[in-house]
N, C-alpha and C positions, 0 to 999 in steps of 0.2 A: 874204037878201044875205047871202053866207056870209063868211068874213073867213078865206083860205086863208094859211098858213106854211109851205114849203120849207127845209128846212136844207140849203146850199150848203156849209158845213162845222164838224167839231162836235169839231176838235182843236184844238189850242192853237198857239201860233207855234212848235213843237217838232215838232209833226204827227205822225200814225202813218201808215206804220212812220217811227219816229225813223232819223234817220241812223247808221249804223253800229250799231242795237242789235240782239241775236239775242235777244232775248225772246220768250217764246210769243205774244204780242198782235203785235208787229211781223213775226213771220214768219209770222203767218197773214193779216194784210193784206198780207204781198208776195205771197202766195199767193191771196189773195181779194182784188178788189180793191173789192169791197161792203162791206169790214173798213174800209178807210183811212179817217182824219181829214182834212182840209183845215183850213183859220184858221175858225175863228167866224164866222158870218157866216149870210144868211137872203135870203128872198124873199117880200113881203109882195105879195098881192093880195088887193084888196075893192071890188066894182063895177066892175070893170075897171082900176083904176088900180093899176099895180105900183110897188111903194119896193124899193130894193135896203136891206138893214138890214147895215150895214157892206160894207167893200170891201176886203177883205183877201186876196181869189182873185188867186194872181200871173195867172193866164189869166183875169180878167176881160173883156177885151176881147172873147174867144174867146166867151164866152158869152154874153154879151147884144149882142143889137143894136141899132141908133142908133132911139129911140123906140118902145123895146121900154118903158120903165121911166120915169115921171114923176121920182122925185127920188131921193137916197138919204138916209138917217137912221144917222148916225155915233154910237156910244157912245163912243170917243174917238179918240186919234189914234198908238198902238202901230202901228207899220211893219206888225205882222201884223192890222192892221183895216182900213188904207189902202192897202196896198202896191200895190193892182191901179188905183189912182187916179192915180196917176205917166203912166203911155204914156196911160192914157184922156183926160186933160186937153188934149191936143194933138191931140185929132180934130176934124172937122168939122161943125159943126152947131150947131143950138139951145144957149143957155145950160141947164146943169143944176142945179138946187138942190139945196144939199147943207146937210141941218139938223145941229146936233152940239152939243155942250157950249161953254162960250165959253173957251175955251182957246186962248189970246193965240200960243201958243207951238207948236200945230201940230205938224206933222211936216217937217222939213229946209223944203225950199224952197214948199213945195203954196199957202201964202197968199200969197206974193211973185210965184210965177209961174202963177198957179190954172188958165190956159186957159178953156175953155167951163164951166167951174167956179164953180159960184156960192155962195160959202163966208159968205155975209152973212146967214144965217138960222140965228144965234145965242140957245140956246135957256134957258130960266131956269127952274130947278128948282120941281117940284109945278106951274107954271101951264100949264095944258093950251091945246091946240093941235089945229088939223084938217087933215089930210092927206086932202083928199074925203071920202070914207066914214068915216074912221078918226078915234076923237079920239084924242090920243098926250098922255100927261103926263111928262113928263122927271123921274125919280128920282134922286136921288144914292148912287153905289156906292161901298163901300171899295178901292180901287185905287191904286198909285202914280202916276198920272196921273189929271186931272179926267175923270169917266169917267160917265155917265148909262147906267143902264138905261130902262125905257118902260113903262109901262100901257098898251096896246094896246084899245080899245074899240070897239063899235060899239053897234048899238040893244038887241042880243040878246047879246053875248058881251066876254068881258074876256079878254086874253092878258099878261101881263107876262115882258117879256124883261130877263133881269138877268144879263148877262155884261159884262164882265171882275169879278168881287167877291169879297173874304172876308167872308163874312157879310156883313151890311145895317146901313148905320146906322139910328139908332133912329127917327127922322121917317120913314124909307123904309116902315120894318119896322111903323108904325103905320100909314100911308097902306095899304098894303096889306094888312092886316088888316080895315081898315075896308071897301076896294074890292076885297076877294076876290077874284080871277083864277080863271077857269074851269080853263085852261090854267096854270101856272109854269112857263118856259123857266130853270133858271138854271145859273151856271157852277158844276160840280162837276169838277176838274182831278183831285182826289187820293181816295184809297181812305179809310176811315175813320181818324183821327187823333183822338189825346187831344185836342189843340189846334186851332183853326182857323191853317192855314198864311197866312203872308202872301200878299198878292194874289188868292189864288184859294181858292175851297171844296172842303173834303172834304166827304164823305158826311155824315157826323156832323153838321157843321156845316150842313148843307142838310135834315137829318132835323130839328133842334132850329128850323129858319127856319118850317118846315111846319108846327108845331106848333101857332105862333101864326098863318102865315096862315090855314090849313086850305085850302089848293088842292085840289081833290079828286085834279087830276092833274098829277104833275111831272115834264119831260122836261130830263133832265140833259146841258149839253154842256161844251165845251170841256176834254174828257176827254182826258188824258194816259193814254201805253200801258203806265204801271205800274196805273192805276186798272184796262183793260181787262184787265190780267191777273188783277186780285182779280174782277172780274167772271165771268173764267172759271169760278171757282172759289164763287162765294157768291153768293146772290139777291137782287136788289134788295127793299126794303119794298114792299107793297103801293099801287098808284096810283105808284110810281115808276118810271121808265122809262131807259134811257137811248138818249137819238137818238142817230141815224145819217145820216150824208149821204145827200142823195137823198129823205130821209123827209119826209112831208106830215101836215100838221095840218089839219084844216077844222073850223072853230067857223059854227054856224048864225046 
């Protein structure tokens, strides 16, 4: 039984192309739709069960048919990760479970007026639970709002989803060192910098993290247009890859 992850968005709130920007990366994305980056999100599938991983796509309702997914797993309640839920909640049909961090503030009035969304599934750091065939462990991240990453495990594979974050808290880093993922998908919004930026990682930070985690494959996401420009002129280290919208990862 395989675990499949499809990137439905690999950019930040700014997206690529950025509004009004004429840099090489933004102009390339305007000319070639395959170079565009929507809000960071993905779709997980294992054993026929489909999970939406974050819901920041503005056209989410047009992308997912009713009954095509089991649940939604949220990293946090910033708008670029939940905005697709605002119209979806007023749909008609069965209740949809939404799993996420215990952020009492949430985002705007989603909790007050949830519609068909069930936000009662509040998660606890490092307390694993099952989503059908996938064992999920919530992992605290470094961000301006309460944010969880996730280690997603099947009987034969491990995938870490770590977005949004600036570096990693020590307990999360230690956990991933012990439970090494086969693939690590991680926030890398920025080109290399001397120091880790606030809220989102740069390439130097991610390289230093993986020197301790030792994941054999690292997929970079939440990529900004300035980092895209940098990558047009510079290669990534061996084993590091820039994710792209629509890209699929399949683990056995």
